[in-house]
C-alpha positions in Angstrom: -1.6 -34.1 8.1 -4.9 -32.8 7.3 -5.6 -29.5 8.0 -8.8 -30.7 9.7 -6.8 -32.5 12.7 -5.9 -28.9 14.2 -2.3 -29.5 14.0 0.5 -26.9 12.7 1.8 -27.7 9.0 5.7 -28.0 8.6 6.8 -25.2 10.0 3.5 -22.7 9.7 1.8 -23.3 13.2 -1.6 -22.5 14.4 -3.5 -19.2 13.3 -1.7 -17.5 16.4 1.6 -19.3 17.2 2.4 -16.8 19.4 0.8 -18.9 22.1 3.3 -21.7 23.1 2.2 -23.1 26.2 1.1 -26.5 26.5 -2.7 -27.2 26.3 -4.7 -28.9 29.1 -4.2 -32.7 28.8 -2.3 -32.4 26.2 1.0 -33.6 27.9 3.8 -31.1 29.5 5.8 -30.7 26.9 3.3 -30.6 23.9 3.1 -27.1 22.2 1.0 -26.3 18.9 3.8 -23.8 17.3 7.5 -24.2 16.4 10.2 -21.9 17.8 10.1 -18.4 16.5 13.5 -19.0 15.1 12.6 -21.4 12.8 9.3 -20.7 12.1 8.1 -20.0 8.5 4.8 -18.1 9.3 5.0 -14.7 12.1 2.3 -14.9 14.6 -1.4 -12.8 14.5 -1.1 -9.6 16.5 -4.8 -8.5 17.0 -3.5 -4.9 18.1 -1.5 -4.1 14.8 -2.5 -1.7 12.3 -3.1 -2.3 9.2 -2.6 0.2 6.4 -4.3 -0.4 3.1 -2.0 1.6 0.0 -4.9 1.8 -2.8 -2.9 2.9 -6.2 -5.0 5.1 -7.7 -7.1 4.4 -10.8 -5.9 5.2 -14.3 -5.3 9.0 -14.4 -5.6 11.4 -17.8 -1.5 12.1 -17.0 -1.2 8.7 -17.3 -2.4 8.2 -21.1 -1.3 12.0 -22.0 1.8 11.6 -21.4 2.3 14.4 -19.1 4.2 14.5 -15.6 1.7 14.8 -13.2 2.6 16.5 -10.1 -0.3 19.4 -9.3 0.3 21.3 -12.0 0.1 18.8 -14.5 -2.5 16.0 -12.4 -6.0 16.7 -13.5 -7.6 13.5 -12.0 -8.4 10.2 -13.0 -10.0 9.1 -16.9 -13.4 7.5 -17.5 -11.9 4.2 -17.5 -10.2 4.9 -13.9 -13.3 5.5 -12.4 -14.5 2.3 -13.3 -11.6 0.6 -12.3 -12.1 2.1 -9.2 -16.2 1.9 -8.6 -15.1 -1.9 -9.3 -12.6 -2.3 -6.3 -15.4 -0.1 -4.0 -18.1 -2.6 -5.5 -15.8 -5.2 -4.1 -14.8 -4.2 -1.1 -18.1 -3.2 0.1 -19.7 -6.3 -0.9 -17.8 -8.0 1.1 -16.6 -6.0 3.8 -13.1 -6.4 4.0 -12.5 -3.1 4.7 -15.4 -1.9 6.5 -15.1 -0.1 9.9 -11.8 1.7 8.1 -10.7 4.3 11.1 -9.1 6.7 8.8 -8.7 7.5 5.0 -5.8 9.5 3.2 -5.1 10.6 0.3 -2.1 12.1 -1.5 -2.8 16.0 -2.3 -3.1 14.3 -6.0 -6.4 15.1 -7.9 -5.9 11.2 -9.2 -5.6 10.1 -5.6 -8.3 12.9 -3.9 -10.4 11.5 -6.6 -9.8 7.8 -5.6 -10.3 8.1 -2.3 -13.8 10.0 -2.7 -14.9 6.9 -4.8 -14.5 4.4 -2.3 -15.5 6.2 0.4 -18.7 5.0 0.9 -17.8 1.4 0.8 -15.2 1.9 3.8 -18.0 2.6 6.3 -19.0 0.4 10.0 -22.0 -0.5 11.4 -22.3 2.9 11.9 -22.9 4.1 8.9 -20.7 6.6 8.7 -18.4 7.4 6.1 -15.0 8.5 6.5 -13.3 11.9 5.5 -10.4 11.8 3.6 -7.9 13.3 4.9 -4.6 14.8 2.6 -1.2 13.9 3.2 1.7 14.9 0.7 3.6 13.1 2.1 1.7 10.0 0.1 2.7 11.7 -3.3 4.4 10.0 -5.9 8.1 11.3 -6.6 8.1 15.5 -6.5 8.9 16.4 -10.2 9.9 19.8 -9.5 10.3 22.2 -12.4 9.6 19.1 -14.6 5.5 19.2 -13.2 3.2 19.8 -16.4 5.8 19.2 -18.6 5.0 16.6 -21.6 7.5 13.9 -21.4 8.8 15.3 -24.7 8.9 19.0 -23.0 11.0 17.6 -20.5 13.6 15.1 -22.3 14.0 18.7 -24.5 14.8 20.9 -21.2 16.5 18.2 -18.9 18.7 15.7 -18.9 17.0 13.0 -17.3 19.1 10.7 -14.8 18.7 7.2 -14.7 18.3 6.2 -11.1 19.8 3.0 -11.8 23.1 4.6 -11.8 22.8 7.5 -9.9 19.5 6.9 -7.4 20.7 10.5 -5.6 20.2 12.9 -8.5 16.8 14.9 -9.1 14.4 14.3 -11.9 14.5 18.6 -12.1 15.4 21.5 -10.7 13.5 21.6 -7.5 12.2 17.7 -7.8 13.8 15.0 -5.9 15.4 11.9 -6.3 14.6 8.4 -6.2 16.5 8.3 -3.0 15.0 11.2 -1.6 11.7 9.6 -2.1 11.6 6.5 -0.6 13.0 7.7 2.4 10.3 10.8 2.5 7.5 7.6 1.8 8.8 5.7 4.6 8.3 8.8 7.0 5.4 9.8 6.4 3.9 5.8 6.5 5.4 5.5 10.2 3.6 8.8 10.8 0.4 7.6 9.6 0.8 3.9 11.0 1.9 6.2 14.4 -0.7 8.3 14.4 -3.4 4.9 13.9 -2.4 2.4 16.3 -4.3 -0.4 16.3 -6.6 0.9 13.2 -7.5 -0.1 9.7 -6.4 2.7 7.6 -7.0 3.3 3.6 -4.6 5.1 1.6 -5.0 6.4 -1.9 -1.8 6.8 -3.1 0.6 5.6 -6.4 2.8 3.0 -8.0 6.2 5.1 -6.7 4.4 5.5 -2.8 3.9 1.5 -3.0 7.4 0.3 -4.5 9.0 3.0 -2.0 6.5 1.2 0.6 8.3 -2.3 0.0 11.8 -1.2 -0.9 11.8 1.2 2.8 10.0 -2.1 5.2 10.6 -4.9 3.8 14.6 -6.4 4.1 15.4 -5.1 0.6 19.3 -4.8 0.3 19.5 -0.9 -0.4 15.8 0.0 -0.1 16.5 2.6 1.4 19.9 3.5 -0.5 18.9 3.6 -4.2 17.7 0.2 -5.1 14.5 -0.5 -7.8 11.9 -2.9 -8.0 10.5 -2.4 -11.1 7.3 -3.5 -10.0 4.0 -3.6 -12.3 1.9 -2.4 -10.0 -2.2 -2.1 -10.9 -4.4 0.6 -11.2 -6.7 0.5 -8.3 -4.9 -2.6 -6.5 -4.4 -2.7 -2.7 -1.3 -4.2 -0.9 -2.3 -4.7 2.3 0.6 -4.3 5.5 0.5 -4.8 9.4 2.8 -3.1 11.6 2.8 -3.5 15.3 5.1 -5.5 17.6 6.3 -7.4 15.3 7.7 -4.7 13.0 6.6 -4.5 9.4 5.0 -7.3 7.7 3.5 -7.3 4.0 0.2 -9.3 4.0 -0.9 -8.7 0.1 0.6 -6.7 -2.9 -1.2 -5.7 -6.3 -4.5 -7.3 -5.3 -6.5 -6.3 -8.4 -9.3 -8.9 -8.3 -13.1 -7.2 -9.0 -16.3 -9.0 -8.4 -17.2 -11.8 -11.0 -20.7 -11.6 -12.7 -23.2 -14.0 -10.8 -25.0 -16.0 -13.5 -28.3 -17.7 -13.6 
C-alpha cells in the first residue's frame, strides 16, 4: 500500500499512533494504528522533552596525546572550530534547533567553546541567543591524578585498568571508574530533563557522555553495570533523545552531516 494512501505501513502506524479511536464514517471497528503491544514505532508526544547531545569539535588534547581533564584540556583545535562552525551553519540554515530553551556544556574548555560557537544558531524568533550553563555532570570521565599527563606518562605512573574486564576500577587515584561514570551521566541527564520538561535542550559534551547515555537510557544488557559499546562518535555530531511519558527514546545517533555547497 502506498504512503500516499494515508494508512499505516505494516506495524508502524500513523504519525501519532496514540490515537486509536475510530474515525467518523470509517466504521465502528476501524482504527489507524495497531495495538501498542505489537506496534513497531512509538507515539509522538508533543509534550516530550528533546535533548540534543553534541560532541565537541576536535580538541587539542585529542591530537596531542594528553589526558584532557580540567588541567589537561586547552580547548579546540582550528579544525575543531571549523567542524563546529559547520554544524552551526547547518542548524542555522535548517532551523532544526531554533528556539532552544536551554544550552548546556560540561565545564571542560573544549565543550564550553563548542557551546559558544553553536549558540548564535539556536535563537528563536525573538533573536535571543541562549546563555551557556555549565554542568560538571556532563564532563568526560573524571581522570583524577591522570589529568594533564601524556598517555605515555600515565602508562608509566599507573597500572591502567581494563574496563572490559573490571569496569569498577578507577582510571587513577581520585578518578572515576567506568561504572561510576555511566551512573553519574545517567543522573545528570535525568536532572536536566526534569528541569526542562517539554523543552528543547542542547548540550555540548563528550563521546563518553554520549556512550553513557546509550548505555543508561536504552535497554542494553549490563548498561549501567559496566557494559561498553566502543562507539566511534564523530566530533561535532548530534545525538538526539526524547523523554517524557513514554520514557527515553533515541531519535538519532552520530548525525554529523554538514551543509553541502550549492552549485550553479
